[in-house]
Rosetta silent file (secondary structure, phi, psi, omega in degrees, C-alpha in Angstrom):
SEQUENCE: MIELQTPSGTVTVEPTEPDTTGAVVYQLTGAVRGSVHVTISHHPHQWDQFTTVRVSLGSVYDLCTESAEPLPRIRGRAYTGHVTNFPAEDYQPAEWREQWVYGPTGAPAPRQAAQTLTVVMRACGDHYRSRSDLSKLREQARRQQTPKLVEWLRDMISGRDRDEAASIAEAASDRAQGRVCTAAWWTVARWWLSTQDPMLLLLLADGHGTFAHQARVRPQMAEVMEDSAREVRRRGDHFRAELEGLTRPRAGTAAGK
SCORE:     score description
SCORE:     0.000 S_00000001
   1 L     0.000  137.080  177.431   16.384    4.251   30.676 S_00000001
   2 E  -122.341  132.050  177.722   17.920    5.692   27.523 S_00000001
   3 E  -112.615  124.885 -175.704   19.593    9.089   27.458 S_00000001
   4 E  -118.036  139.792  171.509   19.804   10.854   24.109 S_00000001
   5 E   -98.166  117.987 -177.057   21.681   13.947   23.033 S_00000001
   6 E  -123.294  167.185  177.198   19.534   15.831   20.517 S_00000001
   7 L   -58.908  -20.847  179.606   19.687   19.245   18.820 S_00000001
   8 L   -96.498   -3.221 -178.152   17.117   20.458   21.386 S_00000001
   9 E   124.704 -171.749 -177.150   18.975   19.083   24.416 S_00000001
  10 E   -78.178  134.727  178.348   19.073   15.906   26.472 S_00000001
  11 E  -124.123  130.419  175.870   16.079   13.574   26.253 S_00000001
  12 E  -103.158  131.795 -175.430   15.486   10.682   28.631 S_00000001
  13 E  -120.286  129.811  178.603   13.503    7.744   27.276 S_00000001
  14 E  -128.459  117.250 -179.815   11.876    5.057   29.412 S_00000001
  15 E   -79.114  145.916  172.203   10.074    2.109   27.775 S_00000001
  16 L   -91.622  176.798  175.040    6.933    0.616   29.294 S_00000001
  17 L   -73.076  147.210  178.652    6.043   -3.052   29.230 S_00000001
  18 L   -60.312  145.760  175.542    4.593   -4.288   25.911 S_00000001
  19 L   -90.419 -173.779 -174.726    0.812   -4.316   25.696 S_00000001
  20 L   -71.682  -11.939  178.663   -1.315   -7.154   24.316 S_00000001
  21 L   -92.801    0.165 -178.081   -0.947   -5.840   20.751 S_00000001
  22 L    87.788    8.244 -177.539    2.838   -6.160   20.816 S_00000001
  23 L   -95.636  153.977  176.690    3.351   -2.399   21.132 S_00000001
  24 E  -127.102  133.757  175.138    5.645   -0.523   23.494 S_00000001
  25 E  -101.191  131.613  178.015    5.143    3.067   24.662 S_00000001
  26 E  -106.919  120.995  179.636    8.286    5.099   25.375 S_00000001
  27 E   -88.500  133.193 -174.770    7.883    7.924   27.879 S_00000001
  28 E  -110.608  136.921  172.055    9.965   11.037   27.165 S_00000001
  29 E  -138.137  166.170 -178.354   11.295   13.580   29.637 S_00000001
  30 E    98.918 -132.187 -177.587   13.858   16.364   29.392 S_00000001
  31 L   -66.597  -23.214  175.206   14.030   18.463   26.243 S_00000001
  32 L  -125.301  133.144  178.492   11.082   16.504   24.826 S_00000001
  33 E  -124.263  137.846 -178.961    8.093   15.492   26.935 S_00000001
  34 E   142.621 -144.047 -178.193    5.362   13.091   25.913 S_00000001
  35 E  -145.789  156.007  175.365    5.325    9.597   24.464 S_00000001
  36 E  -127.405  134.498 -177.202    6.397    7.579   21.461 S_00000001
  37 E  -109.565  127.956 -177.392    4.539    4.464   20.346 S_00000001
  38 E  -126.923  135.031  177.483    6.429    1.622   18.625 S_00000001
  39 E  -153.119  163.452  171.048    5.037   -1.543   17.091 S_00000001
  40 E   -76.842  147.159  177.272    5.586   -4.129   14.397 S_00000001
  41 E  -142.167  165.042  178.544    3.586   -3.580   11.227 S_00000001
  42 L   -71.157  152.368  174.291    2.961   -5.287    7.900 S_00000001
  43 E   -69.439  134.180 -175.073    5.179   -4.530    4.936 S_00000001
  44 L   -62.884  -21.351  179.851    3.327   -2.022    2.723 S_00000001
  45 L  -107.886    1.812  179.902    3.931   -4.164   -0.384 S_00000001
  46 E  -152.236   86.074 -167.348    3.469   -7.567    1.258 S_00000001
  47 L   -66.879  -17.567  178.407    0.722   -7.420    3.848 S_00000001
  48 L   -90.233    3.468  178.353    1.268  -10.934    5.191 S_00000001
  49 L  -109.216  109.944 -179.521    4.879  -10.125    6.092 S_00000001
  50 L   -92.896   81.346 -172.195    5.201   -8.333    9.440 S_00000001
  51 L  -122.946    1.690  179.769    8.717   -7.083    8.914 S_00000001
  52 E  -108.012  155.468  175.773    8.523   -3.331    9.448 S_00000001
  53 E  -116.510  124.987 -177.874    8.740   -1.324   12.659 S_00000001
  54 E  -111.695  129.810  179.754    6.554    1.763   12.886 S_00000001
  55 E  -114.568  124.354 -178.516    7.265    4.562   15.327 S_00000001
  56 E  -121.598  144.049  177.514    4.514    7.111   15.994 S_00000001
  57 E   -82.859  109.105  171.597    4.577   10.283   18.043 S_00000001
  58 L    61.266   25.638 -179.263    2.034    9.986   20.823 S_00000001
  59 E  -145.736  143.384  178.969   -0.412    7.805   18.919 S_00000001
  60 L   -84.376  130.508 -179.496   -1.304    4.128   18.809 S_00000001
  61 L   -95.689  107.197  177.160   -1.004    2.574   15.359 S_00000001
  62 L  -133.256   32.740  174.892   -3.848    0.110   14.787 S_00000001
  63 L    78.449  -32.174 -173.254   -4.542    0.705   11.060 S_00000001
  64 L  -121.871  -41.415 -173.553   -7.676    2.777   11.593 S_00000001
  65 L  -124.146  160.063  175.911   -7.598    4.944   14.688 S_00000001
  66 L  -122.482  109.227 -178.973   -5.079    6.886   16.690 S_00000001
  67 L   -75.781  146.498 -176.599   -5.712    6.733   20.424 S_00000001
  68 E   -73.162  124.429  169.335   -4.871    9.804   22.422 S_00000001
  69 L  -134.199  163.589 -179.782   -1.590    9.683   24.314 S_00000001
  70 L   -59.030  116.951  177.617    0.527   12.646   25.390 S_00000001
  71 L   -68.709  142.314  175.552    1.955   14.121   22.208 S_00000001
  72 L   -59.887  135.299  179.875    5.684   14.921   22.364 S_00000001
  73 E  -124.899  138.427  173.636    6.218   18.576   23.140 S_00000001
  74 E  -122.132  118.016 -175.611    9.265   20.749   22.641 S_00000001
  75 L    51.707   41.950  174.941    9.090   24.099   24.460 S_00000001
  76 L    85.298   -8.967 -178.870    5.368   23.611   24.863 S_00000001
  77 E   -96.050  130.338 -178.173    4.628   22.867   21.191 S_00000001
  78 E   -88.098  148.520 -178.726    3.096   19.479   20.369 S_00000001
  79 L  -133.767  146.332  173.364    4.178   17.435   17.339 S_00000001
  80 E  -119.855  157.938  178.134    2.774   14.509   15.415 S_00000001
  81 E   161.925  178.636  176.493    4.567   12.215   13.011 S_00000001
  82 E  -158.727  165.435  172.683    5.964    8.793   12.337 S_00000001
  83 E  -147.331  145.687 -176.447    8.871    6.941   10.815 S_00000001
  84 E  -122.362  135.933  175.873    9.022    3.352    9.541 S_00000001
  85 E   -98.432  120.595  178.372   11.960    0.962    9.484 S_00000001
  86 E   -95.734  143.043 -178.535   12.001   -1.282    6.432 S_00000001
  87 L   -72.483  163.830  174.826   13.873   -4.593    6.542 S_00000001
  88 L   -65.356  134.539  179.106   16.910   -5.395    4.417 S_00000001
  89 E  -160.844  149.457  179.670   15.834   -6.663    0.989 S_00000001
  90 L    50.800   46.727  177.771   17.214   -6.951   -2.535 S_00000001
  91 L    65.937   10.098  176.398   20.751   -6.327   -1.289 S_00000001
  92 E   -98.845  136.299  179.601   19.600   -3.087    0.361 S_00000001
  93 L   -70.932  162.000  173.611   20.281   -2.670    4.092 S_00000001
  94 L   -59.089  143.052 -176.387   17.510   -2.038    6.586 S_00000001
  95 E  -151.053  156.499  175.205   16.659    1.642    6.618 S_00000001
  96 E   -91.915  129.716  176.159   14.378    4.242    8.139 S_00000001
  97 E  -155.756 -170.098 -172.916   12.006    5.924    5.688 S_00000001
  98 E    52.315   53.392 -173.953    8.443    7.136    5.172 S_00000001
  99 E  -106.475  139.045  170.434    9.164    9.821    7.702 S_00000001
 100 E  -153.784  149.643  177.154    7.200   12.954    8.494 S_00000001
 101 E  -139.811  126.492 -179.620    6.885   15.320   11.449 S_00000001
 102 E  -120.518  150.860  178.584    4.226   18.027   11.731 S_00000001
 103 L   -88.171 -173.289 -175.529    3.758   20.899   14.132 S_00000001
 104 L   -65.494  -23.001 -179.503    0.616   22.039   15.984 S_00000001
 105 L   -94.023    1.413 -177.766   -0.789   23.898   12.962 S_00000001
 106 L    89.571   -2.125  177.534   -0.353   20.968   10.601 S_00000001
 107 L   -85.758  156.844  176.360    2.669   22.529    8.910 S_00000001
 108 E   -54.091  141.750 -178.025    6.010   20.685    8.705 S_00000001
 109 L   -65.247  150.146  173.752    7.933   20.943   11.964 S_00000001
 110 L   -55.875  156.672 -173.293   10.831   23.427   12.202 S_00000001
 111 H   -56.537  -47.219 -176.492   14.175   21.922   11.273 S_00000001
 112 H   -65.131  -43.679  179.008   15.569   21.624   14.803 S_00000001
 113 H   -63.196  -41.427  178.863   12.378   20.091   16.185 S_00000001
 114 H   -63.347  -42.751  178.179   12.193   17.655   13.263 S_00000001
 115 H   -63.649  -42.892  178.869   15.811   16.607   13.760 S_00000001
 116 H   -60.094  -49.468 -176.830   15.262   16.171   17.503 S_00000001
 117 H   -69.964  -29.832  174.334   12.165   14.050   17.076 S_00000001
 118 H   -64.238  -44.150  176.873   13.819   11.996   14.339 S_00000001
 119 H   -58.833  -45.068 -177.624   16.665   11.147   16.728 S_00000001
 120 H   -65.394  -47.928 -177.645   14.142   10.207   19.410 S_00000001
 121 H   -61.973  -44.781 -178.342   11.918    8.104   17.116 S_00000001
 122 H   -67.068  -37.094  178.329   14.790    6.178   15.595 S_00000001
 123 H   -63.843  -43.659  177.852   16.342    5.518   19.007 S_00000001
 124 H   -63.682  -42.268  179.403   13.030    4.160   20.298 S_00000001
 125 H   -64.743  -41.640  178.725   12.619    2.076   17.159 S_00000001
 126 H   -65.383  -38.261  176.850   16.143    0.667   17.366 S_00000001
 127 H   -62.955  -43.351  179.311   15.595   -0.224   21.029 S_00000001
 128 H   -62.916  -43.868 -178.288   12.359   -2.010   20.116 S_00000001
 129 H   -64.660  -23.412 -177.494   14.016   -3.880   17.234 S_00000001
 130 L   -91.980    1.098 -178.256   16.740   -5.146   19.595 S_00000001
 131 L   -63.626  143.606 -179.945   14.319   -6.657   22.124 S_00000001
 132 L   -71.949  -22.164 -179.026   14.859  -10.356   22.883 S_00000001
 133 L  -100.304   25.346 -175.212   11.086  -10.982   22.700 S_00000001
 134 H   -60.342  -38.216 -178.782   10.680   -9.365   19.263 S_00000001
 135 H   -64.164  -37.907  176.646    9.354  -12.565   17.665 S_00000001
 136 H   -65.733  -43.305  178.835    6.606  -12.766   20.293 S_00000001
 137 H   -63.373  -34.810  178.620    5.726   -9.091   19.758 S_00000001
 138 H   -63.067  -43.147  179.874    5.581   -9.742   16.022 S_00000001
 139 H   -68.034  -36.650  176.292    3.001  -12.489   16.496 S_00000001
 140 H   -63.876  -42.851  178.251    0.967  -10.296   18.820 S_00000001
 141 H   -64.433  -40.230  178.036    0.983   -7.498   16.239 S_00000001
 142 H   -59.567  -47.077  179.747    0.005   -9.959   13.514 S_00000001
 143 H   -62.552  -36.978 -179.065   -3.000  -11.156   15.536 S_00000001
 144 H   -68.941  -41.917 -171.492   -4.017   -7.564   16.237 S_00000001
 145 H   -92.988  -20.651 -173.894   -3.786   -6.301   12.659 S_00000001
 146 H   -58.021  -45.511 -177.395   -4.795   -9.375   10.647 S_00000001
 147 H   -55.620  -44.442 -179.684   -8.636   -9.009   10.886 S_00000001
 148 H   -69.064  -39.596  178.458   -8.609   -5.508    9.387 S_00000001
 149 H   -64.244  -40.590  177.963   -6.051   -6.463    6.721 S_00000001
 150 H   -61.980  -43.122  178.175   -8.121   -9.517    5.759 S_00000001
 151 H   -59.609  -45.726 -179.681  -11.226   -7.337    5.455 S_00000001
 152 H   -65.989  -42.385 -178.164   -9.421   -4.858    3.208 S_00000001
 153 H   -63.710  -41.720  179.091   -7.834   -7.564    1.067 S_00000001
 154 H   -62.755  -40.010  176.788  -11.160   -9.301    0.470 S_00000001
 155 H   -63.715  -42.693 -178.365  -12.700   -6.006   -0.635 S_00000001
 156 H   -68.183  -37.576  177.791   -9.772   -5.322   -2.964 S_00000001
 157 H   -63.808  -44.331  177.933   -9.884   -8.837   -4.415 S_00000001
 158 H   -59.929  -42.125  177.992  -13.599   -8.476   -5.129 S_00000001
 159 H   -63.434  -42.426  178.367  -12.936   -5.148   -6.832 S_00000001
 160 H   -65.300  -38.133  178.409  -10.138   -6.609   -8.955 S_00000001
 161 H   -63.323  -40.831  177.972  -12.343   -9.542   -9.956 S_00000001
 162 H   -65.585  -42.863  179.626  -15.057   -7.136  -11.111 S_00000001
 163 H   -63.548  -40.832 -179.875  -12.531   -5.033  -13.027 S_00000001
 164 H   -64.045  -45.153  179.614  -11.045   -8.124  -14.673 S_00000001
 165 H   -61.620  -40.979  179.566  -14.471   -9.400  -15.737 S_00000001
 166 H   -64.729  -40.886  179.762  -15.372   -5.985  -17.159 S_00000001
 167 H   -66.951  -40.031  178.980  -12.117   -5.789  -19.147 S_00000001
 168 H   -64.926  -42.558  179.234  -12.580   -9.309  -20.524 S_00000001
 169 H   -63.720  -41.333  179.601  -16.158   -8.527  -21.534 S_00000001
 170 H   -67.166  -37.827  177.063  -15.100   -5.309  -23.243 S_00000001
 171 H   -62.917  -42.543  179.053  -12.308   -7.108  -25.081 S_00000001
 172 H   -63.347  -40.190  178.707  -14.759   -9.747  -26.313 S_00000001
 173 H   -64.221  -42.475  179.013  -17.140   -7.016  -27.467 S_00000001
 174 H   -63.005  -42.660  179.997  -14.353   -5.210  -29.341 S_00000001
 175 H   -65.692  -40.053  178.532  -13.262   -8.408  -31.084 S_00000001
 176 H   -63.666  -43.439  178.781  -16.865   -9.205  -32.029 S_00000001
 177 H   -64.373  -37.044  177.262  -17.362   -5.686  -33.415 S_00000001
 178 H   -62.824  -41.315  178.682  -14.104   -6.017  -35.322 S_00000001
 179 H   -66.493  -39.382  178.577  -15.314   -9.227  -36.938 S_00000001
 180 H   -62.594  -44.899 -178.480  -18.659   -7.646  -37.821 S_00000001
 181 H   -68.194  -36.282  176.807  -16.960   -4.645  -39.433 S_00000001
 182 H   -63.238  -46.644  178.985  -14.538   -6.881  -41.335 S_00000001
 183 H   -62.215  -40.438  179.691  -17.382   -8.978  -42.681 S_00000001
 184 H   -64.312  -41.034  179.887  -19.316   -5.846  -43.628 S_00000001
 185 H   -61.615  -44.472 -179.710  -16.292   -4.401  -45.479 S_00000001
 186 H   -67.453  -33.982  176.547  -15.878   -7.573  -47.536 S_00000001
 187 H   -63.661  -46.000  177.744  -19.588   -7.651  -48.290 S_00000001
 188 H   -63.329  -38.043  178.947  -19.442   -4.084  -49.615 S_00000001
 189 H   -61.861  -40.522  178.353  -16.292   -4.965  -51.575 S_00000001
 190 H   -67.304  -37.961  176.225  -18.124   -7.823  -53.330 S_00000001
 191 H   -60.846  -43.770 -177.463  -21.020   -5.508  -54.102 S_00000001
 192 H   -64.039  -40.313  179.159  -18.636   -2.982  -55.628 S_00000001
 193 H   -62.797  -31.082 -178.017  -16.975   -5.658  -57.777 S_00000001
 194 H   -90.064  -24.899 -175.878  -20.334   -6.687  -59.133 S_00000001
 195 H  -113.376  -23.833 -174.171  -21.910   -3.236  -59.535 S_00000001
 196 L    55.565   29.208  179.089  -18.974   -0.778  -59.749 S_00000001
 197 L   -72.347  117.018 -176.864  -21.250    1.649  -57.900 S_00000001
 198 L   -63.176  -24.129  178.699  -18.978    4.600  -56.917 S_00000001
 199 L   -64.269  -27.724  179.728  -21.107    5.284  -53.840 S_00000001
 200 H   -68.192  -22.574  178.210  -19.873    2.010  -52.381 S_00000001
 201 H   -62.482  -27.744  177.159  -16.339    3.409  -52.379 S_00000001
 202 H   -64.248  -35.077  178.886  -17.427    5.668  -49.522 S_00000001
 203 H   -77.369  -20.724  179.755  -18.134    2.566  -47.450 S_00000001
 204 H   -91.029  -10.863 -177.022  -14.786    1.047  -48.396 S_00000001
 205 L   -66.691  158.009 -178.323  -12.771    4.137  -47.518 S_00000001
 206 L  -105.693   72.244  176.082  -10.491    4.124  -44.458 S_00000001
 207 L  -114.748  171.378 -177.536  -11.731    7.095  -42.452 S_00000001
 208 L   -59.456  127.851  177.820  -12.637    7.481  -38.802 S_00000001
 209 L    86.051   -3.654  179.955  -15.657    5.356  -37.926 S_00000001
 210 L   -77.186  169.661  177.259  -15.671    3.478  -41.249 S_00000001
 211 H   -58.293  -44.211 -177.757  -15.839   -0.293  -41.586 S_00000001
 212 H   -62.870  -43.811 -179.195  -12.129   -0.424  -42.485 S_00000001
 213 H   -63.604  -46.789 -179.082  -11.165    1.745  -39.539 S_00000001
 214 H   -66.832  -36.296  178.974  -13.267   -0.242  -37.061 S_00000001
 215 H   -63.683  -32.041 -179.843  -12.050   -3.567  -38.459 S_00000001
 216 H   -85.072  -40.812 -171.411   -8.477   -2.481  -37.792 S_00000001
 217 H   -80.927  -37.318 -175.902   -8.909   -0.588  -34.509 S_00000001
 218 H   -58.487  -44.391  176.342  -11.325   -2.853  -32.647 S_00000001
 219 H   -62.599  -34.026  176.868   -8.879   -5.798  -32.384 S_00000001
 220 H   -66.028  -40.686  177.297   -6.217   -3.367  -31.144 S_00000001
 221 H   -64.281  -36.472  178.177   -8.628   -2.080  -28.510 S_00000001
 222 H   -63.860  -40.574  179.202   -9.356   -5.680  -27.531 S_00000001
 223 H   -62.724  -39.370  178.524   -5.643   -6.337  -27.035 S_00000001
 224 H   -62.599  -45.265 -179.431   -5.407   -3.295  -24.759 S_00000001
 225 H   -67.534  -34.401  177.155   -8.326   -4.516  -22.660 S_00000001
 226 H   -67.750  -39.030  174.780   -6.868   -8.042  -22.509 S_00000001
 227 H   -62.686  -41.479  178.580   -3.572   -6.605  -21.303 S_00000001
 228 H   -62.390  -41.835  179.134   -5.496   -4.610  -18.706 S_00000001
 229 H   -62.708  -39.595  179.363   -7.326   -7.764  -17.573 S_00000001
 230 H   -66.404  -39.732  178.973   -4.026   -9.618  -17.182 S_00000001
 231 H   -66.898  -41.066  176.706   -2.557   -6.788  -15.103 S_00000001
 232 H   -62.831  -41.010  177.829   -5.650   -6.661  -12.915 S_00000001
 233 H   -62.672  -39.872  179.153   -5.430  -10.438  -12.525 S_00000001
 234 H   -61.732  -44.864  179.011   -1.757  -10.149  -11.551 S_00000001
 235 H   -66.292  -39.509  177.609   -2.598   -7.629   -8.826 S_00000001
 236 H   -63.478  -39.395  177.954   -5.529   -9.729   -7.678 S_00000001
 237 H   -64.045  -36.460  177.522   -3.305  -12.819   -7.477 S_00000001
 238 H   -64.034  -43.806  178.015   -0.872  -10.845   -5.339 S_00000001
 239 H   -64.057  -38.219  178.848   -3.689   -9.871   -2.981 S_00000001
 240 H   -64.305  -38.696  178.152   -4.902  -13.487   -2.897 S_00000001
 241 H   -65.682  -39.451  176.982   -1.409  -14.658   -1.955 S_00000001
 242 H   -64.580  -42.107  179.219   -1.294  -12.078    0.843 S_00000001
 243 H   -61.996  -42.943  177.851   -4.723  -13.149    2.050 S_00000001
 244 H   -61.960  -41.090  179.179   -3.629  -16.782    2.074 S_00000001
 245 H   -64.446  -33.393 -179.618   -0.517  -15.839    4.012 S_00000001
 246 H   -77.476  -33.189 -174.834   -2.586  -13.983    6.620 S_00000001
 247 H   -95.966  -10.261  179.672   -5.221  -16.693    7.076 S_00000001
 248 L   -69.152  132.255  176.556   -2.930  -19.734    6.918 S_00000001
 249 L   -56.758  137.444 -177.811   -2.465  -21.368   10.365 S_00000001
 250 L  -105.871  124.671  179.209    0.981  -20.536   11.706 S_00000001
 251 L   -67.193  135.995  174.547    3.052  -23.241   13.350 S_00000001
 252 L    84.772    1.114 -178.430    4.293  -22.415   16.807 S_00000001
 253 L   -73.307  -26.464 -179.228    2.029  -19.436   17.443 S_00000001
 254 H   -62.000  -35.205 -178.114    0.309  -21.139   20.332 S_00000001
 255 H   -68.400  -24.701 -177.285    3.560  -21.166   22.292 S_00000001
 256 H   -90.238   -1.803 -178.796    3.900  -17.404   21.899 S_00000001
 257 L   -76.346    0.000    0.000    0.407  -16.629   23.231 S_00000001
């Protein structure tokens, strides 16, 4: 049992036993009544790293659906929301962020209710993070969430591969068009030298859409598309690394089952 002093009054928190997904439900009584759901989750920028703790008000976090549990209520009003604890990284301490709390109409919760529920969520999250079996819960959460993450990553990798191929093809087309326009400009220049026909000067001029303009701009456009292809490839490589991390056999997981 945990007893919390909040802006709305005293709240008593009682954790249940972890379920098979590695999640723990905290039952609330006192100034707040309902439940809080806490689980390990993947890092939003590194999906194969299960290093964040997500706390949800009255809802199960399983990437796609939110199962109905008693929503926390303060003076009869129900609230939804969540807060996520990010691990220490890049010399930054672990911190709670990505927080929101909404009231029954979908509007942001009043200040006192939001402060109360923030105290409750963080307390539940800190209790979960301090559990002696946290490593086991992490592996359970990984097994639960990995199939959906793998499905999403494969879709995103396929999309990035298509985008990269399209950018490379467009860059090749731009370079080819640039070479064609360059060759055409020099051909017209040789004609002008031999004929001195003033009409040919119109073809040699550097205006929008002319041979000179296209010969100069097309290679620049190709460079832009090549840069785009490299950036798409970089993002795709990141997704591939995450996918490999999720699908790679993990030593010692059998002992935690």
